[in-house]
N, C-alpha and C positions, 0 to 999 in steps of 0.2 A: 717353486714347489714349497709345500708346507714343511715345517720343522719335523713333523712326525711322519716323514715319507716312509712308505711301506711297500712291500712287494705287490700287494693288492692294488695300491694306487698306481704304481708304475705300469703294471700289466694292463689295467683298465685304460689308463690314459694313452698308452702307446699302441695297444693292440685291441682294446675292448674285449679282453679275454680274462678268464678266471681259472684257477687251478682248484679242483675239487677231488680230494682223495675219498675212497670208499669208506663208509662208516659201518655202524652196527645195525642200521636199518630201523624201521619203525615209524618214520615220519608219515603222516597221513596225507592224502591227496588234498584235503582242505587246507592243511598248513602250507603245503608247497604252493597251492593256488593263491593263498593270501599273500605270501611273499612276492609272487610274480605280479599280482595286482597292485601291491604297494609300490613296486619298482616302476610299474607303468605310469604311475602318477608323476614320476620324474622323467618320463620319456624313454624308459629303457624296457626292452623285452628280453626274456630269457629263451635262448635257443632250445631246441628239442634235446640236444645232447646235455645241456646244463640241467634241464628238468629231469632227465633220466638219471643223472648222477646225484641230484638232490634226493631222489627217491631211495637211494642206497644209504642215506644218513638217518640218524635218529632225530626225534623231534627237537631235542636240545641242540644237536649239532646244526640243524637247519636254522634255529634261532640264533645261535652264535655266529653262523656265517652271515645271516641277514644283518645282524648288528655290526659286523665288520664292514660289510660292503655299503651299507646305507649312507654313512657319513661321507664316504669317498665319492659316491655318485652325487650326493647333495652338493658337495664342493664343486664338482665338475660343472654343474649347471647353474650354480649360484643359489640353490635352495637352502643352503646352510645359514643364511642370514634372513632376518625379518625385514620386510619391505613395508614401510609406513610413509607414503608420500604426504605432502602438505594437504592435498585434497584426496581424502580416502575413498571417494566415490568417482574417481577418475575413470573414464574421460567425461561421463555424463555431467558430473558436477561442474567441470570447467565449461562445457558446452552451454549449460543453462545459467551460469553465473554472469552477472552484469560486469561491465568493465570497471564500474565503481567498486564493486565488492572485491574483485581481484586486486585492484589498486590499493584499497585500504588494508587488505590482509598483508600485502607486500610491505607497505609502509610500517605497519606494526611489527612485522618480523624484522625488518631492517633496523628499526629502533632498538629491538632486542639485541641484535649483534653489536650495535654501537655501545650499549650498556655493557655487554659482555666484554668488549675490548677495553672499556674504561675501567671495569672492575677486575680485569685480568682473569675472568672466570669463563672459560670456553664451554662450561656445562650449562650456562644460562642461555636458554633458547625460548623465544616466544613464537608459538605457532597457533593458528586459528583452531578452535575446537568445534568438531562436528560429531553428531551422534552417528555411531556405526550402523549402517544398514546392511542386512544380509543380502549378499549378491546372489543372483541366479547362478546355477551350476554351469560350468563350461559346456557350451553346446556346439562342439567342434570335434572333428576327427584329425589326428595328427600322426605322422609316421613315427614308428618307434626306432630307436637305435638298439640293435640286437647284440647281446652279450654272448660270446661263444666260449666253448670249453677249450682250455689250453693245456700245455704240459710243462713240466719243470725244465726240460731240455729247450723247448721253444722260448721259454722265459729267459733262460741263461743266454740264449743266442742274441738277445737284445743288446748285451754288452758288445758282443762281437760285431754286430751290424753297425752299432753306433761308432765303434772304434774304426771300422772299415769304411765309414761314410766318406764319399768323395766330395764333401762340402763342409763348410764350417758348421759347428753345432750350436744349438740354442742353449740358453742358460738352463732350461729344463733338462735337456739332454746331458749337460755336464753334471747336474745334480744326480741324475740316474747313474752316471759313471761313478760318481763319488759313493753312492749307495752300494753299488756292486763291489767297489774296492774295500768298503768297510764290512761287507756281509758275505762275500763269496771269495773263493780262491780263484782269482781271475787270470792267473798265469796261463792256464790251459785255454782260456777264452780269448786271448790276444790273437788277432788275425795275423796272417803271414805278412801283410803289408798294411801300413797306415798311410794312405795317400794324402790326407789333409794335414798340413804342417801345424796348424793351430791345435788340432786334436793331439798330434804327437807331443807337442810341448806340454799340453795339459796333462797327458798321461804320464810323461816323464816326471813331472812335478808331483803327481798324485800318488803313483805306485811306490811302495816301499823299496822294491827291487827294480830299479830303472835300468839295470844292466841288460835286461832282455830287449830293450828298445834302442840300445846304442847303435846297432847296425842301421837303424832308420834315420839317424842324424847325419845329414849330408852336407849342409852349408852353414856358414857363419850365422845367417839369419835364423836358422833352426835353433842354434845355441842361444841367440838373443831372445827368441820367443820363450825358450825354456827358463831363462833367467827371469823374464817378465812373469811367467806363470808361477814360478817359485816365490815371487814378490806379490802375488795376487793382483797382477795388472792385466791390461787388455792385450791378449796374445795376438789380436789382429794388428797391433802396433799403431792403431789409429789415434790412440791417446797416449800422452807421456806417462811414465811410471816413476814412482819413487822406489828405487831398488833397496831392499833390506840388506842388513849385514849378513854375509854368508859365512858359515862355518868353514874351517880349513878343508875339511873333506869335500864340501860342496864347491869350494873354489877350485880345488884340484880336478874335480869332476868336470866342471864347466870348461876349464882351460884345456883339459885333455880332449874333450869333444871338439873344441875349437881348433886344436892342433891338427886334428885328423880331417879337417874339412877341405883340404886340397888347395890348389893354386889360386882359386877364385876368392880365397879368404879375405884378402885386403879389400878387394872391390866390393864384396858384399858388406863389409864393415863400413865402408865409406857411404853406402846408401843410407845408413843410420848413424852417421858419424857422431852426432851429439850424444845419442843414447849409449853408444859404445864407450865414449869417453867417460860418461857417468858410471857405466858398469865397470870399467877398468879401475875406477876409484874404489870399487868394492872387491874386485878380484885380485888386485895387487900383482899384476903379471911380472913385475920386476923381481918379486920374491922367488919366482919359478923360471927365471930367464934361461937357465941351463937345461931345465927339464922340458920346457915348452918354448924353444927359441923362435919358431915361426910365428907363434902367437904374439910373443914379445915384439918381434919386428913389425907386425901389423899394427899393434898398438902405438909403436913409435911413429909410424907414418901418420896416424890420426892425430896424435898429440902434438907432433912437431910440424904439421902441415907440409910434409915432404911431398914433392911432385910425384904423381901417380896417374897414368892415363887409364881410365876405366874402359871396359868393353863397350859400355853404352855410348861413351863419347866417340869411340871408333865407328860405331854403327851410325850415329848421327852424322859424322863427317862423310861416311860413305854414301848415305842417302842424299845428302846435299850435293855431293859431287855428281850424282846421276850415273855413276858407273855400276852397271848391274853385276859385273863379275865381282867387284870388291864387296858390294852389299851382300850378295848371296854367300860368298865365302865366309863372311862373318856370321850371318844369321843362321846358317845351317848348324852352327855350333850351339845355338840356343833355340831349339825347336819351339818352345813355348812362346818366346819373344817373337819369333818369326810369325807364328799364327796371329798374335795380337797386333802385329804391325803390318800384316799382309795387305790390307786395304790401302794403307798409306804408301807402302812400297810399290804396289801396282800403279798407283796414281803418279808416282814420282819417276818411274822408269818407262821408257818407250818399249823396251824388249820384255813385254809381259810374259811371253812364252818361256823365256829363260828363267824369270822369277818363279813362275808356277812349277816348272820342271824341278827347280832347286827345292822349292817348298815340299812338293809331294815326294821327294826323295827321302825326306825325314819326317813326314807327317805322321807316320805310325808311332813316332816317339812322343807326340803331343798328347796330353791328357784328354780323356773323353769329355769332361765338361768344357774345356777350352775349344776343342774341335766342334762340339755340338753348337756352341754359341757362335763360332765362326761360320758354321754352315747356315745357321739362322740369319746371321747378318747379311751374308751374300744372297741368300734365298729371297729375303724380303727387302733388300737394300733400297729399291726404287719405290716401294709401296708404303713404307712406314711414314706416318705423319710427323712423328716427334721422337725424341730420344729421352729416356729417363735413366739416370745414374743413381745408384744406391751406394753412397760412400761407406767405407768400412767403419766399424765401430759398433758399440753396444746400443746406441740409439738408432732407431729405424728412420733415417732421414732420406730425402730424395732431392735430386737436382733435375730440373726439367728444362729441356731446350727443344726448339723446333729442329727438325731434321735438315741441317744445312751442310751435309757432306758434299764436297766437290764431286762433280760427275765422274762416273766410271762406266765405260761402255757396257750395256746390258749383256752382251754376249760373253764378256769376260766374267762378269759377276755370276752369270748362270753356269758357265763352265766350271768356275771355282767351286760353286755350291755343289754341283753334281759330283765333282771329284772328291770333295771332302766327304760327301755322303758315302761314296764307294769305300773310302778308308774306314769309316765307321762300320759299314756293313761287314767288311772283311774282319774287323776286330770282333764284332759281336758273333760272327759265325764260328768262332773258336770256343764259345761258351756252350753249355749243355743244351740239347734240343728242347724246343717248346712244343713241337708237333702242331696239331691244329690249334689255331689261335683266334679268339674272338676279341675284337676291339670295340669298346663302348664309344659311340660317337661323341658323348658328352665330355670325353677326355680331351677333345679339341679345345675346350675352354679352361683347361687346367695347366698352369705354368710349371715347368720342371723346377723343383726346389733346389736351385744351385747353392743358395746360401741361407742358413738358418740362424746365423750369428745373432741377429737382433730380433728374431721372432719371439713374440710374447707367448706365454703359456695360454693355450686356448682349448676349447672343447674338442676341436679336431685340428690336425696339422694341415695347414693350408699355405700355399705359396702366394706371395703378393702378386696381385694382378689376376689371379684365378677368379672365375665367375661361376655362378650357379643360378639356375632358374628359381624364381620365387615360388613358394608353394601357393596353393589356392588361397584366396582372400584378398581384400582390398586395403587392409590396414597393416602397416609395419609399425611395430612398437619397439622403440629404442629404450634401453634402461641403463642406469649406472648406480653403483653403491659404493660408499666410501666411509671412512672413519677418521676422526681427528687424530692428531699426533700427540703423544704424551708431552706435557709441557716441559719436562726435563730434557727432551730431545733438542738437538740443534735447531730443527725446524718447528719445534713444538708450538702447540696452540690450536686455535680455531682453523679449520680447513673448509674453504668454500669452493666446491667444484660446480661447474655449470655444464649440464647436458644441453647440446644444441643440435639443430638440424638446419643446414644451409641449403637453399634452393638455387639451382642454376638452370638456365635454358639450354637449348641444343648446342649453342656456341660457347657455353661456359660463361655467360654473363650472369653476374649475381642478381638474383631475383627475389630476395627476401630471406627471412629466417624465422624459425620457431625457437625461441630462447627465453631466458628469464625476463627480458624486456618486451616480449611479445608472446604471451601465453596462448593466444589462439589466433589462428589465421585461417579463415574459412572453415574447412573441415579438418584442420590439423590442430593438435592441442598439446600443451605442456602441463605437467602435473604440479607445477609450483616450484619456485626457487628457494631452496634451503641453504642457509649460509654457514651452518655449523653442524657437526656430526659427532657429539660426544659419545653417543651409543650407536652410531652408524646412521647414515641418511641415504635417501635414494631419490632419484628423479626419473620420470618417464616422459616420452614424447610419442604421440600417435600421429602417424602420417597416412592420410587417405590418398592412395595413389590416383584414383580418378580425378580428385580435386586438383592434385599437383599438375596433371596434364591439362586440366581445364584452364588453369591460370598460366598456361604456356611455359611451364617449367618441365624439366626432364630429370635432372640429376639431383639427388639428395645426399649431402655429405654429413654423416654423423660425426660429431666431435664431442670430446670431453675436455674441458678447459679448467685449469687451476686459477681461479680468480684471486685467491689469496697468496699466490706466487710460489707456494711450495712445489718442488718437482715431485712427480708421481712416485718415484722410488722411495721417497722419505715417508710415505704414508704406510701405516701398519697393514692396510688392505684397501684395494681399489679394483673394481672390475666393472665391466660393462658388456653389452651385447644387444641382441635384437630378437624379437619374436615375430611370428606371423599370426595375425588374428583375423578371423572371419567375422566374428560378432564381438567387437571390443568391449561391450558393456556386460558380457556374460563371463562367468568365472572370476577368479581372483585377478587383481591387476598383474601380479607376477604369478604365472602358471608355468611351472618347470617344464611340463611336457610340450609347451609351445616354444621353448627356447630353441632357436636355430643355431646360434653361435654365442659363446661367452668367452671373453678375453680378459686376462689379468693385465691391468695397466700399471706398468712398473718402469716406464721410461724415465730418463734423466732430463725430462723436458716438462713444460707446463701445458702442452697442447697435444692431443692424441686424436687420430682419425682411424677408428676401427674398420668401418665399412662404408661403401658408397652404393647407393641404390639407383638403378636406371629404371624409372617408372614407365618409360615408353616400351622398352624391350622386356620388362619385368625380370630383371636380373640384379643380383647383388654381387659386387666386386669386393674381394678381400683386400684391405689396404694395410692395416696394422702399421701405420706410419706416424711419425712425430713431426712437429713443426716447432722450430725455434722462434718463439714469440718475444719480441722486445717491446711490445706495446705496454704502456702504463696500465691501460684498461684492456685486459685479456678476455675478449669475447668474440662471438661469431662474426660480428660486423667488422671489427678491426683486423680479423684474420681472413677476410674474404678473398684477398689476392692470393694468400698462401694456400687456401683451400682450392682455389681454381687450379693452381699449379699441381697440387697433389692429385686432384681429381683427374685432370688431363693425363698426368703421368701414369696413373693406375689404369684408367679406361683405355688409353691408347697404347699401353705397353705391348711391345712386340718382342716376345721371347719364345724360345722353343717350348712346345707343349708336350704334355705326357703322351698324347696320341701320336705325335711325330716320333718321339723316342721309342715308344712301344712298337710302332709300325716298322721302324728299322730293325728292331730285335726280331719281330715276327718274320720279316723278309729274310733275315740272316739265319734264323734258327727254326723256322717252321713254315706253316702255311695258313694264311688268313681265311677264315670261314665266316659265313654270314649268320650262322645260328649259334647261340650260346650252347645249345644242347649237344652239338656235334664238336665242341671245342674241349681240348684237354687243358688249355691254359686260357684263363679269362682275365682280361684287363678291364676292370669296370670302375665306375665312379664310386659305388658304394659296396658292392658285393661281388667278389671275384677272387681269383688266385692272388692277384695284386690289385689293390684299390688306390685311388688317388691320395688316400690318407696314410698309406703305408710308407711314410717318408724314409724311415731307416732302411727298409728293404730296397727302395728305389735307389737311394744314394749309395748303398754298398754293393748291390748286385746288378743294377742296370746303368749306372754311371761309372762302372769300374773301368 
């Protein structure tokens, strides 16, 4: 988020809504129409309710509102920056240029960056000079993103929904919670339960009065996360943290919470032994031995390596023994662990009926996200081609593997899936009625957003692996924009990013690339490689879909790579995205209204894959993934194997969809109808009671 985060930006980014109070009146229809027309140039339309409310304002109030909302919308689509590619008449200029002209321009530019490095002057950039030719106006129609009228109460509920989300939050969501904590009295907005432990830790560290959240602190790991949050560390615990020095009051608070975590305290602490030992050096539990004796004893076990048999070790021993009684007696004590281990346990024990009976005796205690993922696993166990794992952490990484699970009888998998579904239906039936429900079939392509931890800030909230139909047109235009780092910074100096498009065939065999070393390939074109961005720089790639298919390719992986080795998070600004163009030589090269998705690239890596295009099925897959590149030369060619793995992981991802989730709610709480007009609750991709992009609502109300 930007440093000048405002309520307007928050409401537009999360809900695409605005708050408009009534004014003195007097604004003319022409003034309101001018505002609406100007915003349409950014791809936004004003709903009837917003237009009617604007009509109650004075002319000056309309102008003031427009001046407030305009820069916010510009940032959201990327139109707040000036786009000056190397070839200003792209793509025609690259189409018509000889290979010799492209080569000589590149050599002169590269000579310039060599001089820049020798002189230590990143502002020295040599680019070819071309006369600017007026481009014809954009001759295309594009769908608008509609801005609706909101209310103060609905806006404030954003805090409640984010705090109640049953999944990890993105950095953007955390910034929103920080804004609320600084600008609103949030005590009344705190939900009854905070199901996500990472969110709990973040809020305890954030809010000045954390006493209201103490009842939610249940385990030693909760306390560890809180200490990490207070030290500005990674509350997912994927990365180590340097604990800060805590004040006496803070030490007493953390030890008091630890003291009240129950008999599993020591075992939980052993899971993160090294971190607890380092935290103990900051907490000094010996100073409070009499006040918090149980905590002191647990620290003694860790520091002195005293023998302690953990619950997990008992479970592992029981599973290896093959004794169903012993295994189930232990696992029923940990419902969540039972759900995660269920497939393994069913494979290891002959008496599957006993295992399933034991599991379903406690299944109602398993969280909805875990149950839903377990249902999907057994539902699709025999049909999935591969498995993708997204490790915890702030960087969006993926591990891909072929589906090589040992066999499990299909009847057992089907029975397990059916019974899990019944548990979910029973749970959802206790929620308020939905009455007649319409389900948009396009939701079958949208993945349930179980984790937003590493999600980048983007034009719309999308879960990885979700896919959308491409709009009309044969040309996909990728873009990226970035700026050099101030020389005084640790990573300071010239920044060379490369926008690339890698082509793969139906079997994910690498089939070429459009990149800085290959500016044109048939009917696909690159706008030119810029190697320094003192005032900001940009690159574009046009992909002609019919040509891609003609050359026996299918998938196009968009990538942004840091050739000069700085990680993206170090850059003052970096973003990318894609447009759909029907007539690529009409309109400006960057036309805001044609932007389909824009993503801020801030990962702690040097390689980012925002989206993947399927030219055959005319679909775009949301990736938002990073790749750890260790190649000395970081470009599309050297990362082709990694792109293959990312591509397959995203395209073949088998996770619960929003249609499946909403269909369960509809069955439990209402009646599915075929017509939107006869529905009281509409689950739609873009426009409904709940849309695919209402992430905070989905996570807080439908994964509860």
